[in-house]
N, C-alpha and C positions, 0 to 999 in steps of 0.2 A: 061696817066701814063708813067713816065719816064722809059727808058730802064732798068736801074738798079732795079727799083721797079718791073718791069715785070719779070726780071731774078730771083729776090728774091722770088716772088710769085710762079714761076715755080719750083724753088728748094724746096720750102715748100711742094708743092703738091707731088713732087717726093719723098721727105722724108716721107711724110704721107703714100704714097702708099707702099713704102718699108717696113715701120713699120707694115702696115696692112697685107702684104704678109707674113712677118716674124711671125706674130701672128697666121695666118692661118696654117702655117707649124708646129709651136709649138703645137697648139691644136691637129692637126691631128696626129703628131708623138706620142704624149703622149697617146691619147685615143685609137688609133689603136693598139699601142703596148700593152696596158693594156688589150684590148679586145682579141687579139690573144693569149697572154700569158694565160689568164683565160680560153679561149676556150680549150687549151691543158689540163688544169686542169680538165675541164669538161669531156673531152674525157677519161682521166685517171680514173676519178671517176665513169664513166659509163662502165668501163671494156674494153675500147678500146685503141688502140695504138696511142700514141701521134704523131703528124706530125711535120715536120721541121718548123722553123720560116718562112722560105721563102715560103713554101707551104701554111702556115696559112695566111700570108700576101696577097698572090695572091688570095686565096679563098675569103678573105674579099674584095679585090679590084674587083673581079668578081661579088660579091654580090652587091656592090655599082654600078658597071657598069650596071647590069641588072635593078637596081632601077632607075638609071638616065635615062636609055633608056625609061622605062615606064613613067617617069615623064617629058619626052621631053627635058631633059638637053642635050642629044646627041643621035645620032642614034646608032644602034648596030654596023654598019660598022665603024662609027667614033670611038667607043670604041675599037673595034678590031684592028683598025689601029692607035690607040693612037692619034686620031685627035681631041683633046680637050685641054682646058687650064688646066694644072695641079693644079694651085691654085684653080680654080673653082671646080675641082674634089675633092680636099682635103676639101674645105669648105663644099661642099655638103655631102661628106662622113662623116665628123664629125657629121653633123646634122642627117644623116641617122642612125648612130650608136646610137645617143641619142634617136631617135624615136623608134628604135628597143628595147632598154632597158626600155623605159618608165620612168616615174618619180621615181618609187621605185627602179629602177636599177641604177639611177644616183645620187640619193639623199644621202648625208652623214648623219650620225646620228645627228649631230648638227642641220642641217636644218630640220630633222624630228622632233626633240624636239621643235624647234621654231614653226613648223606648227601644230603639233598634241599634244604637251605636255601641261599639265595644269600648273598652277602657281607654285605648289610645285615641279613638275618635272623640270621645267625650272630653278628654284633656285638651285635644287640639281645638275643639270648639270653644271651650272656656278661654283658652289662650287668645284666640282670634277675637273674642268679645271683651277683652280687657282694654283699658285705656291705652291708646296708641301715643307715641311720643308727641304727636301734634295735638293731643287732647281729643281726637275723634275716636268714635267707636265703630266697630264693624256692625252693620245692621243685623240684629238678631231676628227680626220678624215677630210680629205680634198677631198670632192667630190668622184670621182671614185677611188682615191688612197686608200681610206679606204674600198672600196668594191671590185672592179675588181682587183686592184693592190694587195691588201692585200690577196685576195683569191689565186692569182697566186703565192704569196710568201710563204703563210703558209699552203696551202693545197687545196683539191678539193672543188667544190661547195657544200655548205651546212655547212661549217665551219663558226663560228662567224666572221663577216666581220670587224674586228678591228685590226689595225696594232700592238697593244700591245699584241695580242694573248690571253690575260686574259679576255678581255671584261670589261665592266664597272661593271658588277654584283659583281665581287670579291672585289670591293672597297667600297661597300655600307654598311651602318650600320643603319642609322636612318629610320624612317617610310617613309619620303618623298623620301629618296634615294632608299628604297625598291620599291617604286612606279616607280622610274626611271628605276630600273632594269627590272621591268615588261614591261615597254615601250621599253627598249632595246631588250628584247626577241621578242616582236612583230615586231619591226623594222627588226631584223635579219631574221626572218621568211619571211617577205614580200620582203626584199631585195634579199635574196638568191633565193626565188621563181622567182623574176623578172629576175635574171641572168639565171636561169635554162630555163625559158620560152624563153628568148632571144636567147639562143644557140640552142634550138630546132627549133625555127623559122629560124635561120641562116642556119641550116642543111636542112630545107624544104623551100628553098628560093622561088621557083616558087609559092607555095601555099601562103606563107606569102605575097609576093609582089602583088599577084593578089587580096588579100583580105584586104590589109592595107589601111589606109588613105594615102594621098600624103605626102611626106616628108615635115616637117615643120608644119604639122597640128596636131601633137601630136599622131602619131601612136603608138600603143602598141606593144606587143610581143606575141610570141607563147607559147607553154607549154613544159615542160620537165618532164619526169619520166623515170624510167628504168624498163625493164622487158619484159616479153613475154605474149602476149594476148592469152588466151586459150579458156575460156568458157564465154558465155554470155547468159543471159535470160532476156527477156523483159516482163513486166507485167503492162499494162496501162501506167501510167505516170512515172513509175520507171523502171530503167534498172539496173540489177545486173551482174557484171562480176568479174573475178578473174584471177590474173596472177600466173602461176604455177612455173615459174623459171625466174631467172634474166639474163640480158645481152644476150637475144636472138637477133641475127642479123635481124630477121624478124620483130621485133617490130619497128614501125615507129614513135613513139612518141605519146604523149597524144592527140595532135591535130588530128592525123590520127585516133586514137582510137575513138574519138568523132564522126567522120564521119562514121567509120565502124559500130558503134552502132546505127546509125540512129538518133543521137542527134543534128546534125548540124542544125542551123536555118538560116533565111535570114539576121541575124545580122552579119554574117561572123565569121570566126574563131578568127581572131586577133583583137587587139585593146582593149582599156580599157573597152569597152562594148561588146566585142566579146564573143563567146561561150567558148573559152579556159579559159578566166578569170572567167566566170560565173561558169563553172564546177570545175575549180581548187579550188574555194572557198569551194565547197562541199567536196572536198578531205580533206582539212584542217579541216573543221567542224567535220568530222567523224573520224579524226585521221588516214587517209588512207596512209599518207606519212611517211617515216622513217626519221631519223635524217639528212640524206643527200638530202632530198627532192624527193626521189624516191618512187614509189608506192610499198607498202608492198607486199611481195610475199606470196601466199597461203591464203590471207585474202579476203573474199567477200567484194566487193566495190559497193555501191549503188549510182546511180546518178538519181536525180529527173529531169524529162524532163522539159526543158525550155518552157515556154508558149510564 
């Protein structure tokens, strides 16, 4: 190969590498910013004081640092001394956040319709996203921008995750569109619950990291509710408990509540098949959560023991 050809080949690889690194930084900056902004919304919604952006970003980096140490990406000393490649850290960190959120936390409504919607719902969704007579479009949602980002901009966790603020339901008229509205409600419930569980796991990092799958293997997230645990009574395969007041600093999240009630199993707390996901479904089935995804106060809650 001639010298000029070798030079061109080298320049091409250098350019490709620079583009790859730029994309890593772009993905990390966008996702980490959305995550920390929404975490502050979560704190506000659960009656706690918001933290500075710098503190939130450092908390996230420390979370990723611990995860990377457990996954063998670097040692604790390497992380403490910043002895690692920043691009590798950001690439790994982006995947860590995605694994923490799980599919329901990262999926926008359009993707949800494509995966779970029936033919009528898909047609209705396409119709609502066509150009309107005024030239405006119904917001489709773009990944986390319609979830984490929208929540950070419009309000606390539990609000409909659409950048329009109105949601799709207000635009629907026909039977198929009503069906789409029902699907949107289901998506919003699952999406917001995924965000809540992710932030709870984020706050209980040691427990989450010790029970999760390795990063990149599709790890799930923890659980989130709000309130104070006060009374509990067990009877065979069913446990009943009740929260008597909200925003108690001694409440450590639904994941810890599962452990305290003796409901934890060998499947682990976190992940798509973990105990948190299993028992959270029971909360929804019995209407035990309020509009913000928090446990209702003063209401007896029953959990059927996992076999």
